[in-house]
C-alpha positions in Angstrom: 125.2 134.0 98.5 123.5 131.1 96.7 120.3 131.6 98.8 118.4 134.9 98.8 118.4 136.9 102.0 116.1 135.2 104.6 112.7 137.1 105.3 110.0 137.2 107.8 106.6 138.7 107.7 106.0 141.4 110.3 102.7 142.9 111.7 102.8 146.3 113.7 99.7 147.4 115.4 99.2 150.4 117.9 97.4 153.6 118.7 96.8 155.9 115.8 98.3 159.1 117.4 101.7 157.4 117.2 101.4 156.5 113.5 103.2 159.5 112.1 106.1 159.1 114.4 106.3 155.5 113.6 106.3 156.2 109.7 109.1 158.6 110.1 111.2 155.9 111.9 110.3 153.2 109.4 111.3 155.4 106.5 114.6 156.3 108.1 115.4 152.6 109.0 114.8 151.4 105.3 114.1 147.9 106.6 110.5 147.1 105.8 108.9 146.2 102.5 105.4 147.5 103.0 102.3 145.5 101.8 99.2 147.0 100.7 96.1 146.2 103.1 93.7 143.9 101.1 91.3 142.8 103.8 87.6 143.8 104.1 87.6 143.9 108.1 88.9 147.4 108.2 89.3 150.5 105.9 92.6 151.7 104.4 94.0 155.0 106.0 94.2 158.3 104.3 97.2 160.3 103.5 98.2 163.1 105.9 96.8 166.6 105.2 100.2 168.1 104.1 100.3 165.4 101.2 98.1 167.7 98.9 100.3 170.8 99.4 103.4 168.9 98.7 102.0 167.3 95.5 101.1 170.7 94.1 104.7 171.8 94.8 106.0 168.7 93.1 104.0 169.3 89.9 105.4 172.8 89.6 108.9 171.5 90.4 108.6 168.6 87.7 107.5 171.3 85.1 110.5 173.5 85.8 112.9 170.5 85.9 111.6 169.2 82.6 111.7 172.8 80.9 115.3 173.1 82.2 116.3 169.5 81.1 117.9 169.1 84.5 119.9 166.0 85.1 121.8 166.3 88.3 122.5 164.2 91.4 120.2 165.0 94.1 121.4 165.8 97.7 119.7 165.5 101.1 118.2 168.8 102.6 117.9 168.7 106.4 115.3 171.5 106.9 112.8 171.6 104.2 111.0 174.6 105.8 113.8 176.9 105.1 113.3 175.9 101.3 109.7 177.1 101.0 110.3 180.9 100.5 113.2 180.3 98.3 111.2 178.0 96.0 108.2 180.4 96.1 110.6 183.2 94.8 112.0 180.9 92.1 108.7 179.6 90.9 107.5 183.4 90.8 110.3 184.4 88.6 110.0 181.3 86.4 106.3 181.8 85.8 106.7 185.4 84.9 109.3 184.7 82.4 107.6 181.7 80.9 104.3 183.5 80.8 106.0 186.4 78.9 107.8 184.0 76.6 104.5 182.2 75.8 102.8 185.5 75.0 105.5 186.7 72.7 105.6 183.2 70.9 101.8 183.5 70.3 102.2 187.0 68.9 105.3 185.7 66.8 103.3 182.8 65.3 100.5 185.3 64.5 102.9 187.7 62.6 104.8 185.0 60.9 101.4 183.5 59.6 100.7 187.2 58.1 104.1 187.2 56.7 103.6 183.9 55.2 100.4 185.1 53.5 101.8 188.3 52.2 105.3 187.6 51.1 104.4 185.4 48.1 102.0 188.2 46.8 104.8 190.9 47.2 106.7 188.8 44.5 104.0 190.1 42.1 105.3 193.7 42.6 101.7 195.0 42.9 100.8 197.6 45.5 98.3 196.3 48.3 95.6 198.8 47.3 95.5 196.9 43.9 93.7 194.1 45.6 90.6 195.9 46.9 88.0 198.6 46.4 86.4 197.2 43.3 82.6 197.0 42.6 82.6 195.2 39.4 85.8 193.1 39.7 86.9 190.0 41.7 90.4 189.5 42.5 91.7 185.8 42.8 95.1 185.9 44.8 97.0 182.9 45.8 98.9 179.8 44.6 98.4 177.3 41.9 100.1 173.8 41.5 100.6 174.4 37.8 100.4 177.6 35.6 97.0 178.6 34.2 97.2 179.2 30.5 95.6 182.6 29.5 94.0 180.9 26.6 91.8 178.9 29.0 90.8 182.1 30.9 90.0 183.8 27.6 87.6 181.0 26.8 85.5 182.2 29.8 86.2 185.8 29.6 88.0 188.3 27.4 88.1 190.8 30.2 90.8 189.7 32.6 94.3 190.7 33.9 96.6 187.8 35.1 99.8 188.5 37.0 102.2 185.6 38.1 105.6 184.9 39.6 107.5 182.3 41.4 108.2 182.5 45.1 110.2 179.8 46.9 109.0 177.2 44.3 105.4 178.1 44.5 103.4 179.5 41.4 101.8 182.9 42.7 99.1 184.5 40.8 96.7 187.4 41.0 93.8 187.2 38.5 91.3 190.1 38.1 88.0 189.1 36.4 84.5 190.7 36.1 82.3 189.7 39.1 79.7 188.2 36.9 82.2 185.5 35.9 83.5 184.8 39.3 81.9 181.3 39.7 83.1 180.1 36.3 86.7 181.3 36.9 86.7 179.8 40.5 85.9 176.5 39.0 88.5 176.8 36.2 91.3 177.8 38.5 90.4 175.2 41.1 91.4 172.5 38.3 94.9 173.9 38.6 95.1 173.4 42.3 94.4 177.1 43.3 94.8 178.0 47.0 93.9 181.5 48.1 96.2 183.6 50.2 94.3 185.7 52.9 95.9 188.9 54.2 94.9 192.4 55.3 95.8 194.9 52.5 97.0 197.5 54.9 99.6 194.9 56.3 103.1 196.5 55.9 105.9 193.9 55.3 108.5 196.2 56.8 106.5 196.7 60.0 106.0 192.9 60.2 109.8 192.4 60.0 110.6 195.1 62.4 108.1 193.7 65.0 109.3 190.1 64.5 112.9 191.6 65.0 111.9 193.1 68.4 110.0 190.0 69.5 113.3 187.9 68.8 115.4 190.3 70.9 112.8 190.2 73.8 112.8 186.3 73.6 116.5 186.1 73.5 116.7 188.3 76.8 113.9 186.4 78.6 115.6 183.0 77.6 118.9 184.4 78.8 117.1 185.2 82.1 115.7 181.7 82.2 119.1 180.2 81.5 120.6 182.2 84.4 117.7 180.9 86.7 118.5 177.5 85.7 122.3 177.9 86.2 121.7 179.6 89.7 118.9 177.3 91.1 119.0 173.9 89.0 120.7 172.0 91.8 118.4 173.4 94.5 115.2 172.2 92.2 116.7 168.8 92.0 117.4 168.5 95.6 114.0 170.0 96.7 112.0 167.6 94.4 114.0 164.7 95.7 113.3 165.5 99.3 109.8 166.3 98.7 109.3 162.9 97.0 110.5 161.4 100.2 108.1 163.4 102.3 105.3 162.5 99.9 106.2 158.8 100.4 105.9 159.1 104.1 102.7 161.3 104.0 100.9 158.9 101.7 102.2 155.7 103.5 98.8 155.3 105.4 97.1 154.4 102.0 98.8 151.0 102.5 97.6 150.5 106.1 94.6 149.3 107.8 93.0 151.9 110.1 90.3 152.1 112.7 89.2 155.3 114.4 91.8 154.8 117.1 94.4 152.2 115.7 96.3 151.0 112.8 97.8 147.8 111.4 100.9 147.9 109.2 102.1 144.7 107.3 105.4 144.1 105.6 108.5 142.0 105.0 111.9 142.4 106.7 115.2 140.5 106.7 115.0 138.0 109.5 118.5 139.0 110.9 117.3 142.7 111.2 113.9 141.7 113.0 115.1 142.0 116.5 116.9 145.2 116.0 113.8 146.8 114.4 111.5 145.7 117.3 114.0 147.2 119.9 114.1 150.4 118.1 110.4 150.8 117.6 109.6 149.8 121.2 111.8 152.4 122.4 110.5 155.0 120.1 106.9 154.3 121.1 107.6 153.6 124.7 106.2 149.9 124.1 102.9 151.1 123.0 102.8 149.0 119.7 102.4 145.4 119.2 105.0 143.7 116.9 104.7 140.1 115.6 106.8 138.3 113.1 106.2 135.0 111.4 107.1 132.8 108.5 105.0 132.9 105.5 105.2 132.2 101.7 105.3 134.9 99.1 108.1 136.9 100.5 110.1 139.4 98.2 113.4 138.6 97.0 116.6 140.5 98.3 119.9 139.2 96.6 122.8 138.8 99.1 126.2 138.5 97.5 129.7 139.5 98.5 131.0 142.7 96.9 133.0 140.9 94.2 130.0 138.9 93.1 127.5 141.8 93.3 128.3 143.1 89.8 126.9 139.9 88.3 123.4 140.5 89.8 123.1 142.9 86.7 122.5 139.6 84.7 119.9 138.5 87.0 118.2 141.9 86.8 118.4 141.8 83.2 116.8 138.3 83.1 114.4 137.8 86.1 115.0 137.8 89.9 114.9 134.3 91.5 111.8 133.5 93.6 112.2 133.7 97.4 112.7 129.9 97.8 114.8 129.5 94.7 118.7 129.3 94.7 120.1 132.6 93.5 122.5 131.7 90.6 124.5 135.0 90.6 127.5 133.3 92.1 127.4 130.6 89.5 127.3 133.3 86.9 130.2 135.1 88.5 132.3 131.8 88.2 131.2 130.8 84.5 130.5 134.0 82.6 134.0 135.5 82.8 135.4 132.1 82.0 133.2 131.6 78.9 133.9 135.2 77.8 137.7 134.9 78.3 137.8 131.5 76.6 136.1 133.1 73.5 138.2 136.5 73.4 141.4 134.9 74.9 143.9 137.5 74.0 146.3 139.3 76.3 146.4 142.5 74.2 142.5 142.6 73.8 142.2 141.8 77.3 144.4 144.8 78.5 142.7 147.2 76.1 139.2 146.3 77.3 140.3 146.3 81.0 141.7 149.9 80.7 138.4 151.1 78.7 136.2 149.5 81.4 138.4 150.9 84.2 137.9 154.4 82.8 134.2 153.9 82.1 133.7 152.8 85.7 134.6 156.3 86.9 132.1 158.0 84.7 129.1 155.6 84.7 126.6 155.3 87.6 123.7 153.3 88.5 122.7 149.8 87.1 125.2 150.1 84.1 128.0 150.3 86.7 127.4 146.7 87.7 127.7 145.7 84.0 131.1 147.5 83.7 132.3 145.9 86.9 131.4 142.4 85.6 133.1 143.2 82.2 136.3 144.2 84.2 136.3 140.6 85.6 135.7 139.3 82.0 138.7 141.2 80.8 140.9 139.7 83.4 139.7 136.2 82.4 140.6 137.3 78.8 144.2 138.2 79.8 144.5 134.8 81.7 143.3 132.8 78.6 145.5 134.9 76.3 148.4 133.6 78.3 147.1 130.1 78.1 146.7 130.5 74.2 149.9 132.5 74.0 148.2 135.3 72.0 148.4 139.3 72.0 146.6 141.0 69.1 146.6 137.9 67.2 150.5 137.3 67.5 151.8 134.2 69.1 154.3 135.5 71.7 154.7 131.9 73.2 156.4 129.2 71.0 154.7 126.3 72.7 151.5 127.6 74.4 149.4 125.4 76.7 146.7 125.3 74.0 146.8 126.6 70.4 143.5 127.8 69.1 144.6 127.7 65.5 146.2 124.2 65.4 144.6 122.3 68.3 141.1 122.4 66.6 139.9 118.9 67.7 141.0 119.5 71.3 139.5 123.0 71.3 136.2 121.6 70.2 136.4 118.7 72.6 137.0 121.1 75.5 134.0 123.2 74.6 131.7 120.2 74.6 133.2 118.8 78.0 132.6 122.2 79.3 129.1 122.1 78.1 128.5 118.8 79.7 129.8 120.1 83.1 127.9 123.3 82.9 124.6 121.4 82.1 125.2 118.9 84.8 125.8 121.7 87.2 122.3 123.1 86.1 120.7 119.7 86.8 122.3 119.4 90.2 121.2 122.9 91.2 117.8 122.1 89.9 117.8 118.8 92.0 118.6 121.0 95.1 115.8 123.5 94.1 113.1 121.1 93.9 114.2 119.2 97.0 114.2 122.4 99.2 110.7 123.6 97.7 109.1 120.1 97.6 110.8 116.9 98.8 113.7 114.5 97.7 111.5 112.1 95.9 110.2 114.7 93.7 113.8 116.1 93.0 114.9 112.5 92.0 112.1 112.0 89.4 112.1 115.7 88.0 115.9 116.4 87.9 117.7 113.3 88.9 116.2 111.6 85.8 118.0 113.9 83.5 121.4 113.0 85.3 120.7 109.3 84.9 120.0 109.8 81.0 123.0 112.0 80.8 125.2 109.2 82.5 123.8 106.5 80.2 124.5 108.6 77.2 128.0 109.2 78.2 128.5 105.5 78.7 127.2 104.6 75.3 129.3 107.3 73.5 132.5 106.3 75.4 131.9 102.8 74.3 131.3 103.9 70.7 134.5 105.8 70.7 136.8 103.4 72.8 135.2 100.0 71.7 136.4 98.3 74.8 133.4 96.1 75.7 129.9 95.6 75.0 129.0 96.1 78.6 129.2 99.8 78.5 126.4 99.8 75.8 124.0 97.6 77.7 124.5 99.6 81.1 124.2 102.8 79.2 120.9 101.7 77.5 119.5 100.6 80.7 120.3 103.7 82.3 118.8 105.9 79.6 115.7 103.7 79.7 115.4 104.1 83.4 116.0 107.8 83.2 113.2 108.2 80.5 110.8 106.3 82.8 111.8 108.5 85.8 111.4 111.6 83.6 108.0 110.6 82.5 107.0 110.1 86.1 108.5 113.5 87.3 107.6 115.8 84.4 105.1 113.9 82.1 105.0 114.2 78.4 106.5 117.5 78.5 109.7 115.9 79.9 109.9 113.5 77.0 109.3 116.2 74.4 112.3 117.9 75.8 114.6 115.0 75.7 116.3 116.0 72.3 117.1 119.3 73.8 119.8 117.5 75.9 122.0 117.0 72.9 121.3 120.2 71.2 122.0 122.1 74.3 125.3 120.3 74.8 126.5 120.8 71.1 125.5 124.5 71.5 128.8 124.9 73.8 130.7 124.4 70.6 130.2 128.2 70.1 132.9 128.6 72.8 135.4 127.3 70.2 133.9 128.7 67.1 133.5 132.3 68.3 137.1 132.3 69.6 138.4 130.8 66.3 136.7 133.5 64.2 138.2 136.2 66.3 141.7 135.0 66.1 141.5 134.3 62.5 140.4 137.8 61.9 143.2 139.0 64.0 145.7 136.9 61.8 144.3 138.4 58.5 144.8 141.9 59.9 148.2 141.2 61.0 149.2 139.6 57.7 147.6 142.4 55.7 149.6 145.0 57.7 152.9 143.1 57.4 152.6 143.1 53.7 152.4 146.9 53.9 155.3 147.2 56.2 157.5 145.3 53.9 156.9 147.9 51.1 158.4 150.6 53.4 157.9 154.4 52.9 154.5 155.8 53.2 153.1 152.1 53.4 154.5 151.9 56.9 151.8 154.6 58.0 149.1 152.7 56.1 150.2 149.5 57.9 149.9 151.2 61.3 146.5 152.5 60.4 145.4 149.0 59.3 146.6 147.6 62.7 144.8 150.3 64.6 141.5 150.2 62.7 141.5 146.4 62.3 142.2 145.4 65.8 139.7 148.2 67.0 136.9 146.6 65.0 138.0 143.0 66.1 137.9 144.2 69.7 134.3 145.6 69.3 133.2 142.4 67.6 135.1 140.4 70.3 133.2 142.2 73.1 129.9 141.7 71.3 130.1 138.1 70.3 131.5 136.7 73.6 129.1 138.8 75.6 125.9 137.7 73.8 127.0 134.0 73.4 127.9 133.7 77.0 124.5 135.4 78.0 122.7 132.7 75.7 124.7 129.8 77.2 123.5 130.9 80.7 119.9 132.0 80.0 119.0 129.2 77.6 121.3 126.1 78.1 122.1 126.6 82.0 119.0 128.4 83.5 116.6 126.2 81.5 117.8 123.3 83.8 116.8 124.7 87.1 115.7 128.3 87.1 112.2 129.8 87.0 112.7 133.2 88.3 109.8 135.7 88.6 110.7 136.9 92.0 109.3 140.3 93.4 112.0 142.6 94.3 112.5 143.6 98.0 112.0 147.4 98.2 112.3 148.6 101.8 110.1 151.7 102.6 112.5 154.9 102.3 114.9 153.5 99.6 115.6 155.8 97.0 114.3 154.9 93.6 117.8 154.6 92.0 118.8 152.1 94.6 115.6 150.0 94.6 
């Protein structure tokens, strides 16, 4: 908590014949974050021979899983060898079915194309033999964008026969003209957007429909068999893919290592407190035939280490950026302040209870990273209930005659509280930044880079308090001296960039007024909904039902807005106003070898 998990770099070297056994153990231990070998002294290793065969199986598996649209939770398979024959039989059935389906679909497309060509012509009610077998006539059969006036054709030739109809919004024609006029007529009809329809005269529409119907029946039967295969073997396919991926990870691990003809070198990061345990296990496994060394070094990956109650708030760090290894982990600070900001803005017992119940239900159905968010919002809902009691509000109604704070009437006090909270939050950010710079560099640099802001802030508070209280002129003088001294320190610590950011101190502080403003907007909307519903209640009769509907819909919308507003504004106050005072981020995640992707 506050600091990321302590890491040490480890280097393992030993005889090549023990490499496979060592990889299996490291994969099972899930302790080491492997580093790719980048040196020039040695070559990198090759994957084990079984990797290619497993990769081929994975390609087939993923094709099947994609076709079946499987989304199931994988399970561990203890013995993969017993699965080989089962998978071979499944894939054989799958390949046979999909190949037949593909063949039928190709034939279906071919027939539909033929049908698409002949159907418009059938609307002319001419027998197919009418379109062929002429020596001195040319037949133009197709569609036009607009009808061709017969007068236009007669200007080219008096000997013609034009048949036309409408098929599904298309103008269909069959034009019979002397062959010697073919080119002129073709030029004419092209002006009307003529598009020729090609089909075989002997094509029989009824036979086409009959064959298409037969193909649809076959496809339906084959797809049913595929669905049955999916239902029966879907879980196995997911399990097999998951376990083969783990095997592939082990088989391809040597690609990260340095190897010689007889030896190997593995480098990686491990948690410092796990180093001794890992060394003992590996020495026992290899009968002390490998050499293990651990040492401190920069550039370690980041592993967050927080209690179970704080852990859900790691979601906000994952969403933003992980802290660098040497940085302070602000998750615990977010755990304290995010729910308080959220609860202060929403601040309603009724809304808090509704959101709490909703998130408790969702927690049972949602998995993975999103579950962290839901758990953090459960804490935020509890804070909403707490502030609801402080404000004496439930669904916009005041259930306490004299609450500790009244958001509607104590406007000046609420605004003052918001600004004071902002000052405290920003000051906390500078203090954390001071500690961050001190542990990464030294005390002197921390004083100039972050301490300068604290001095300026103290000076500003003295000047403002003197202006408000008008007690003595000494406060103005001392405040001015502190501000000037802080500016000099800031220039020495951060240069011109620090001076450019000076105005942000005031704007950042005022930004916390949103804590008051967002909450006031929510409670005012709740009051309007309640007043509107009360008017309907007073009219009685059917209007009572309308009033209930107004309450339900109105407060439902207000809860949704109340969730979105406080959530986004709380995030902004942390990511911009708070993190900007101390946090850089950009840490590389610690991913132990053997960790499942979903848990990485």
